C-alpha positions as CSV (number, residue, x, y, z in Angstrom):
1,X,-269.5,-27.6,-97.7
2,X,-272.1,-28.2,-100.5
3,X,-273.4,-24.6,-99.9
4,X,-269.9,-23.2,-100.1
5,X,-269.3,-25.1,-103.4
6,X,-272.5,-23.9,-104.9
7,X,-271.7,-20.3,-103.9
8,X,-268.3,-20.6,-105.5
9,X,-269.8,-21.9,-108.7
10,X,-272.3,-19.0,-108.8
11,X,-269.6,-16.4,-108.3
12,X,-267.4,-18.0,-111.0
13,X,-270.4,-17.9,-113.4
14,X,-271.1,-14.3,-112.6
15,X,-267.5,-13.1,-113.2
16,X,-267.0,-15.1,-116.4
17,X,-266.8,-13.2,-119.7
18,X,-268.7,-14.5,-122.7
19,X,-266.4,-15.3,-125.6
20,X,-267.2,-13.0,-128.5
21,X,-268.5,-14.7,-131.6
22,X,-266.0,-12.9,-133.8
23,X,-262.6,-13.9,-132.4
24,X,-260.7,-11.8,-134.9
25,X,-262.2,-8.5,-133.6
26,X,-261.7,-9.6,-130.0
27,X,-258.1,-10.5,-130.6
28,X,-257.4,-7.3,-132.6
29,X,-258.8,-5.1,-129.8
30,X,-256.9,-7.0,-127.1
31,X,-253.7,-6.7,-129.1
32,X,-254.2,-3.0,-129.6
33,X,-254.9,-2.4,-125.9
34,X,-251.6,-4.2,-125.1
35,X,-249.9,-2.0,-127.8
36,X,-251.2,1.1,-126.1
37,X,-249.7,0.1,-122.7
38,X,-246.4,-1.0,-124.2
39,X,-246.0,2.0,-126.5
40,X,-246.6,4.5,-123.7
41,X,-244.3,2.6,-121.3
42,X,-241.6,2.5,-124.0
43,X,-241.6,-1.2,-124.4
44,X,-241.0,-0.7,-128.1
45,X,-240.3,-4.3,-129.2
46,X,-243.4,-5.6,-127.5
47,X,-245.4,-2.6,-128.8
48,X,-244.4,-3.3,-132.4
49,X,-245.4,-7.0,-132.1
50,X,-248.7,-6.0,-130.5
51,X,-249.5,-3.5,-133.3
52,X,-248.7,-6.1,-136.0
53,X,-251.1,-8.6,-134.3
54,X,-253.8,-6.0,-134.0
55,X,-253.6,-5.2,-137.7
56,X,-253.3,-8.8,-138.7
57,X,-256.5,-9.8,-136.9
58,X,-258.3,-6.7,-138.2
59,X,-257.4,-7.7,-141.7
60,X,-259.3,-11.0,-141.4
61,X,-262.5,-9.1,-142.2
62,X,-263.7,-7.2,-145.3
63,X,-265.3,-4.8,-142.9
64,X,-262.6,-2.3,-142.5
65,X,-264.0,-0.5,-139.4
66,X,-261.8,-2.4,-136.9
67,X,-258.7,-1.8,-139.1
68,X,-259.6,1.9,-139.3
69,X,-259.9,2.0,-135.5
70,X,-256.4,0.5,-135.1
71,X,-254.9,3.0,-137.6
72,X,-256.6,6.0,-135.9
73,X,-255.6,4.7,-132.4
74,X,-252.0,4.4,-133.5
75,X,-252.2,7.9,-134.9
76,X,-253.8,9.3,-131.7
77,X,-251.1,7.7,-129.5
78,X,-248.3,9.2,-131.6
79,X,-250.0,12.6,-131.4
80,X,-250.4,12.3,-127.6
81,X,-246.6,12.1,-127.2
82,X,-245.6,14.7,-129.8
83,X,-244.5,12.1,-132.4
84,X,-245.7,11.8,-136.0
85,X,-249.1,13.5,-136.3
86,X,-249.8,12.0,-139.7
87,X,-252.8,9.7,-139.9
88,X,-251.8,8.5,-143.4
89,X,-252.7,4.8,-142.8
90,X,-256.3,5.8,-142.0
91,X,-256.4,8.3,-144.8
92,X,-255.4,5.6,-147.3
93,X,-258.6,3.6,-146.5
94,X,-261.0,6.3,-145.4
95,X,-262.7,6.4,-148.8
96,X,-263.8,2.8,-148.3
97,X,-265.5,3.6,-145.0
98,X,-268.9,5.1,-144.1
99,X,-268.5,6.0,-140.5
100,X,-269.3,9.5,-139.2
101,X,-267.9,8.5,-135.9
102,X,-264.4,7.6,-137.2
103,X,-264.4,10.6,-139.5
104,X,-265.2,12.9,-136.6
105,X,-262.4,11.4,-134.5
106,X,-260.0,11.8,-137.4
107,X,-261.1,15.4,-137.8
108,X,-260.5,16.0,-134.1
109,X,-257.0,14.6,-134.4
110,X,-256.2,16.8,-137.3
111,X,-257.8,19.9,-135.7
112,X,-260.3,20.2,-138.4
113,X,-263.6,19.2,-136.8
114,X,-266.8,21.1,-137.2
115,X,-269.5,21.8,-134.6
116,X,-271.9,19.5,-136.3
117,X,-269.4,16.6,-136.2
118,X,-268.8,16.8,-132.5
119,X,-272.0,14.8,-131.9
120,X,-270.3,11.8,-133.4
121,X,-267.3,11.9,-131.1
122,X,-266.9,9.6,-128.0
123,X,-268.4,11.4,-125.0
124,X,-265.1,12.2,-123.4
125,X,-264.1,14.4,-126.3
126,X,-267.2,16.4,-127.0
127,X,-266.7,19.2,-124.4
128,X,-263.1,19.5,-125.5
129,X,-264.0,19.8,-129.1
130,X,-266.7,22.4,-128.5
131,X,-264.5,24.4,-126.2
132,X,-261.7,24.5,-128.9
133,X,-264.3,25.6,-131.5
134,X,-265.7,28.4,-129.4
135,X,-263.7,31.5,-130.1
136,X,-265.2,33.3,-127.1
137,X,-264.4,30.5,-124.6
138,X,-262.2,31.4,-121.7
139,X,-260.1,28.4,-122.7
140,X,-259.8,27.0,-119.1
141,X,-258.6,23.5,-119.9
142,X,-258.8,22.2,-116.3
143,X,-261.7,20.0,-117.2
144,X,-259.3,18.0,-119.4
145,X,-257.8,16.6,-116.2
146,X,-261.2,15.2,-115.2
147,X,-261.6,13.0,-118.3
148,X,-261.8,9.5,-117.0
149,X,-259.4,7.8,-119.4
150,X,-255.8,9.0,-118.9
151,X,-254.9,8.4,-122.6
152,X,-257.8,10.7,-123.6
153,X,-256.6,13.4,-121.2
154,X,-253.1,13.2,-122.6
155,X,-254.4,13.4,-126.2
156,X,-256.6,16.4,-125.5
157,X,-253.8,18.2,-123.7
158,X,-251.3,17.6,-126.5
159,X,-253.8,19.1,-129.0
160,X,-253.7,22.4,-127.0
161,X,-250.2,22.1,-125.6
162,X,-249.2,25.6,-126.5
163,X,-251.9,27.0,-124.4
164,X,-251.0,25.2,-121.2
165,X,-249.0,26.6,-118.3
166,X,-246.3,24.8,-116.4
167,X,-248.6,24.0,-113.4
168,X,-251.0,22.2,-115.8
169,X,-248.1,20.4,-117.5
170,X,-246.8,19.2,-114.1
171,X,-250.2,17.6,-113.4
172,X,-250.0,15.8,-116.8
173,X,-246.5,14.6,-115.8
174,X,-247.9,13.2,-112.6
175,X,-250.8,11.6,-114.4
176,X,-248.5,9.9,-116.9
177,X,-246.1,8.9,-114.1
178,X,-248.9,7.3,-112.1
179,X,-249.9,5.1,-115.1
180,X,-246.3,4.2,-116.0
181,X,-246.5,6.1,-119.3
182,X,-242.8,6.9,-119.6
183,X,-243.0,8.1,-123.1
184,X,-245.6,10.7,-122.2
185,X,-243.7,11.7,-119.1
186,X,-240.6,12.5,-121.2
187,X,-242.7,14.4,-123.7
188,X,-244.3,16.6,-121.1
189,X,-241.0,17.1,-119.3
190,X,-239.5,18.4,-122.5
191,X,-242.6,20.7,-123.0
192,X,-242.1,22.0,-119.5
193,X,-238.5,22.7,-120.2
194,X,-239.4,24.8,-123.3
195,X,-241.6,27.0,-121.2
196,X,-239.4,27.4,-118.2
197,X,-237.3,30.6,-117.9
198,X,-235.7,30.1,-114.5
199,X,-232.3,28.5,-114.9
200,X,-232.3,26.6,-111.7
201,X,-235.7,25.1,-112.5
202,X,-234.4,24.2,-116.0
203,X,-231.5,22.2,-114.3
204,X,-234.0,20.3,-112.2
205,X,-236.1,19.4,-115.2
206,X,-233.1,18.3,-117.2
207,X,-232.0,16.1,-114.3
208,X,-235.4,14.5,-114.2
209,X,-235.1,13.7,-117.9
210,X,-231.6,12.4,-117.5
211,X,-232.6,10.0,-114.8
212,X,-235.3,8.6,-116.9
213,X,-233.3,8.1,-120.1
214,X,-230.1,6.6,-118.5
């Protein structure tokens, strides 16, 4: 019995997370992660509250890096579902920042990144950025589907949405569906509808959309 108790305590200790020293940053990040899930799943009231909390906690520090991350994250999520592609909130504070990483991500979102800046991107975006910059590339975007984070996959796909065929789009729909990202599902269904010529197939897509919105 004593051995079992000791083993349980050891497991609990191994699985416990150390509380970050700066609670404001931890709370801001946690709130934004919740915002991401609620925004993509169309839980709009919850998403708005989450975003407000993420911003509120980020504004507890004169270091604006966390606030900039929230603003860029909000912009990226909107872009990933074909909504407002303006990063105006980030732009308004960008002159107060000295972060090549954040600037590179912003330039990726606005399709204005340079080859030199790709080194500052998160790893999952580097190949995508280099491929889009390479004029001689075959533009085979299948590797986008292999990006580990589904939100990153959806973002990259949206940035080249006019170059994707319906088979690729259907894979994005399935990815978004698996993760419960209803907003992304609807966006890509509408994109598939735009590209579809067959009238019977159009009817099926419209029916899928109708089921989700009613």
